[in-house]
C-alpha positions, 0 to 999 in steps of 0.5 A: 052840251053835257050835264054832270052831277056831283053827290057829296053822299057818294064821297067815301073816306076811310082811315084804317077800320074807321069809315068817315062817311057820316057826321060830316061838317057843313061846307067843305067836309074833306080837304086833300092837299100836297105839302109841297109844290111838285116843281120849282123854278130857278131863273138865271140872270140871263133869263134862262130857267131850270125847273126842279122836280120835288121828290116830296110826295107828302100830303094832308087830309083834313076831315071836318066832323060835327061835334056829336059824331061818334067817329070823334071817339074812334079818332080820339082813341086811334090818336091816343093809341098812336101817341102811346105806342110805336106807330100803332095809330098809322093806317091806310087812308083812302078817298073815293068819289063814287059819282066821279073818278077822283081817288086819293090814297096812301098806305101810311097816314096818322093824326097829327094832333087832336082837333081844336074844340069849341063849345057854344050855344050850338054844336060846332065841328072838329077838324081832324088832320091826317098826314102821310109821307106818300099821297097818291092822287087822281083828280078826276071829273064826274061822269054821272 
């Protein structure tokens, strides 16, 4: 029997020049998802089926940061640059699990909108959603 170790501190994410490796929210601090199923199935009346492969490789990265993290300022500035320019806020995005073999990346990602913000008795978190037109994915295991 084998024993594997996952270390959240060894999951590194970058958006262009911004390292998103501190100030992470509690719980799931990074979610990566493909926007559309890779395949769809159409079944005929006689029971025969046809599988169709989608060419849509778009996807989303959702990063949760604590409200007080300085990366919120950097991401806000990057989003403001993007909405006030002609795509200057588009950057590569990458995620690497250094305690395992999972890797996710894209050449072009952008912040789709500012996060929802709440203020309360205790600090909260902000979810930044990035979208890409071509998500490259390798879902690996942990080797340590």
